N, C-alpha and C positions, 0 to 999 in steps of 0.2 A: 386615258385622255391623251390625245396627241398635242404635245406642247408646241409643235410647229404651227398649229392653226392660229390665225390672227383673230381679232375680236369679232369678225363676222363668219368665223368657222371655215375659212379658206386657207389652204396650205401654201401661203405666200406671205412675204413681208408686206405690210401696208403700202409701202412705197412702190411695190411692184403690182399692186392690186388696183384696177380701175373700177369705180362704181359710178352708176348713174343714179342721181337722187331726183325723184319727182318733186319739183318745187312749186307748190301752189301759190306761194306769196304769204302763207299764214305762218304762225309762230312754230307749229309742229314740224313742218317740212323744212323750214329755214334752220331750225335748231339741229335737225338731223344732218343737214349739209354741213353745219358748223362743227358738229361732233366728228364726222368723217374726216373733214379737213384737218382738224386738230390732232386726230390720231395718225395722220400722215398718208391717208389714201389719196390716190388720183381721183378727183371728184369732177364729174360733169353734171351740172344742174340742167334739168330740162323742165320747161314750163309749157303747158298746153293752153292754147287759146281755143276755147270750146264753142263760143257763141259770140255773136255781135251784140254788144250791150249798149243800150241807150243810156243817157245820163241818169235816168231814174233808177236804172238797175245798178249802175256802177256805185251809186251812193248807198245801196242797201247792204244788209249783212249777209253777203253771199260769197262763195268761193269762186275763183276763176274769173273775176271781173277784170276790167282794164286796170284798176288800181292795184289789184293783186299781182298782175304781171310786172307792173313797175316796182312793186315791193320786192318781188323775187329777183329782179334785175339788180336792185340796190344791194340786196343781201349777197348775191353772187360777186358783185364788185367789191364789197367789203371783205369777203372771204378770199378774194383773188382766185376764183375758180372759173372754169369755162362755163358758159351759160348759153343754152339754145332755146328758142321759142318754136314750138311746132304748131302749125295752123290746122287744126282739126275740126273746124266748124262743120264741114260736110259730113265727116265721119260721125260727129256727135249728133247731128240732126237725124241722120239715118239710124244710128244704133241706140239713141237715147230719147230724143224728143219725140220722134215719130211713134216710138213704142209707148211712151207716156200718154200721148194723145189717144192712140188707138185703145189702149187699156182702159182709160176712163169711159170711152165710148161703148165699151163692152160691159160697163157697170162694175168694173174692177177698181181697186185702189192701188196704183202702181208704186214702185220704189225705184225711182230713176238712179239713185246712188249705187244700187247693186248693178244695174245695167251699165253705168258709167265704168265702174271698176272692172266689170266682166269684158267690156269692149275696148274703149279707147285707152284706159289706164293700163290694164294688165295684159290685154292682147296686143294692141298696136304699140304701146310704149315698150312692152316686153320684146317685140321684134326689133324695134329701133335700138334698144340697149344691146341686143345680141349683135346687130350690125356694127355697132360701135366697139364690139369686142370687150364689152364690160363684163366683169366677173360676177356682178350682182346688180340687181335693181333694188334700191332702197327707198322706202316711203315713210311718211310720218304717221301712219295709222297706229292706233292703239290696239294692237293684238300681239300675242306672244307667238313665236315660232321656235320649236325645239327640234333639233336634228339628232337622230340616233341611227347609227348604221346606214348613213347616207340617205336616210328617209326623214323628211321634214313634216311635222304635224303642227297644226294651228291650235292655239289656246286663247281663252279669254284673257284680256289684259289685266294687269295688276290693278289699274284704276278702273273699277267696275263702272263708274259713272261715265267714263269716256270710252269704254270698250266698243270697238267697231267690228267685232267678229261677225255679227249678224249680217253686215253689209258685204262681207267677203266670203260667204258660204260658197259662192260659185267659182272661186279660184281653183284652177286645176292642180294636180300634184306636180306637174312639170313646172308650173309657175311658182308654186310654193317652195320648191327646191332652189329656185333662183332668187326669190324675193327675201328681203331682210326688213325687220321692223324694230329698230333700236329703241323705240319708246314703249314697247310692250311691258317692260318691267318698271316703268316710271309712273309717278303721279303727275298730273297736269301742272301743279305748282312747281315741281322739280324741273319740268321742261322750261317753264318761264324763267326760273333761276339761271339755268344754263344759258338761255338766250341773252339774259342781262349780262352774265359774265363774259359772253362773246361780244357784247356791245352791239347786238343786232337791233336795227330800227324797228323791228316788229315785235320786240319782247312784250309790249303791253297791248298789242293789237287784239281787239275782241275776236272771239271765235265766230266763224260763219254759222248762221242759223238756218237760212232759207235754202231751198233748192236753187241751184245757181241760175237757172234760166226762168225762174218763177219770181217775179218782182213782189216782194213783201207778202209772200205766201199766197198770192192770188192766182191759183192755178187755172180758174175759170177763164181769166183773161188770156192765158196762153192758148187754151183750146179755142177761144173765140177768134184768136189771131189765125190759127192754122186750119180750123174747121168751123167757121161761123155757122154753117147749116146744122150743126149738131145740137143747137139749143131748141129742141122741139118740145112743145107742151105734151103732157101725157097724164094718165090717171094715177091717183094715189088710192090704193085699195086697203081695206082692213083684212084681217085673217079669214073672214067669211067671204071674201071676194067682192064685197060691196064697195062701190066707188064713193069715197068720202072727201075727195079733193083733187086739185089739178096742180101739177108741177111744171116748172119752166125748163126742164131738161135734166135727164138723169145724171149728167156730169156734176150737178150741184149737190149730190148725195153720196154718202159712204155708209157702209154697214155700221149700225150702232149709233148713228147720228140722232140727236134729239132736237137740237135747235134748228130753226129755219124750215121746219116741215110746213108750218102755217096751216095746220089743221088742229082744231081744238077738240078735246075729249075730256072726260072726267079724270082720267089718269094720263100721265105723260106717255107720249107715243115715241117710239124708236123705229129707225129704218131696219127692217128685218131682211128684206130681199130687194135686189135691183135686177129687173128683167129687161135687158137691152133689146131682145127680139120684139117684145110687146111695148117697149117704151113705158114700163110701169114700175111703180114703187109700191112695195107692200110694207105696211107699218103695223105695229102692235105693241103690247106691253113689254116691259124689260125682261120679264121671266122667260119670254120666248127667244131672247138673244143667245142664251147659253147653248153651246154645242160641245159634243164629246168626240164626234167622228169627223176627220178632215181628209179629203182626197187631195193628193198631190200629184203633179206631173213634172217633167223635165228635171228629174233628180240630178244632183251632183254629189257623189259619194267620195269622201276623202279617207274613208276607213273601210276595212273588211266588213262585209255584211254580218260576220260572226260576232261583231261587237254589239249588234242590235238584239242579241238573243234575250237579254233581260231588259228590264225597264230602263229607259234613258230619260233625258230632259229635252224639251223642245221650247223654242220661243216662237210665237206666232206674230209678233210685231217688234220693232226695234227697241221700243221702250218697255216691252212686256216683261213679266216675270218668267222664271223658269217653271215649266209645267211637267209633272210626271206623265210619261207616255209610253206606249208600245207602238213599234212600227212593223207593219206587214208589207213586204215588197210584193208588187204585182208585175204583170207583163208590161212591156213597152215603156220601161223607165218610169213607172208610176208606183205609188204606195198609198196605203190607208194608215192614218195615225189615229190611235185611240187614246184619248186623254183620260187620266184617272178621275179628274173632276171637270165639270163643264166650264167653258170659258166664254165670256161675252165678246161680241163684236169681231169675230173672226171674219176676215174679208178676202174674197178672191182677189188675186193680183199681188197679195203680200207674200212673203216668204215664210216657210216653216223650217227653222234651222235646228239640227240635232246636236246635242251635247252629251258628254259622259265624263264623270269624274275619274281621274286616275292619279298616280303619284305626283304628276307635274302640274295638276290643276284641272281646270274645266276644258276638256278637249273638244274641238269642233269636228264632228263626224260627217259634216255635209249638210244637205238640205234639199228642199224642192219648193216649187211654186204652188200656192194654194189654188186649187181649181174650184172646189165647192165644199 
């Protein structure tokens, strides 16, 4: 072990090390900025303004709202660190919101937080940090990164209830080598304790729960705003192809949904398939929801394909459990995943993230987007 490395693994004194901290205005990123400052690093806090929020959005439990920007500014003033606000509304609309809307119109269930990390946070903010000649970009995400022989790998966080590795599967190796995640080895209550010790005004601030540009979880209103013509009525069919009802737009449905179908049957009905080309929904009993084979595209691998020779674990939704699986790589950056046991409600547009246990914990091997 090199004793000359500082706490973030760089061969410099903290006082000679410049770090950019992505400050969202929440307790996690604010605490990280405080830790870095306390340890003697040169800290530049950067907050991204990602969308123009109305009053009804600013008051909800979302990240990156106007209130959050003010909170980040107050924390930076308290810590006496440099603070910049980057106005990324156009980048965010192109890279995240447009993708979110288009994905729903294709009958998918998108994850905008992955797109946000992939584009404005880790691509654009990465470039800005390099331009500022920072030695590292630091975030408040709950993931662990471990560097051996100048190679950094990502692991599930110590606090499994807070772990955000699923949302970061699309991080590149170059980005991983530059990123640092100081909270990966902490529990959330420890983070809040540090924030209180640092006397930060956000120590008791509630966590953001909603997608930042979706007020109160009402994603249909976002699609209504950007693509009002997308609410077209269409047929609801059963597994025999018989029309048993009419829907008000496929964007109101996700795979595995039970409530809101508005079709009665002797047994509960679930959404089994969404066909955007025909503007149709297929519904049926729960036993038809289970799937064992998943097709993926747009893979991002963080490990050598040799690590996939034996069985690994996958997650097919952010809140899902780890599933035993085998991965077979195909041409054009695609793969087939075979699950040991069938899983309900697997939805196109979500991510399938690969994990494997080793001596350091649960390692993120990469992932891909669920196609069908």
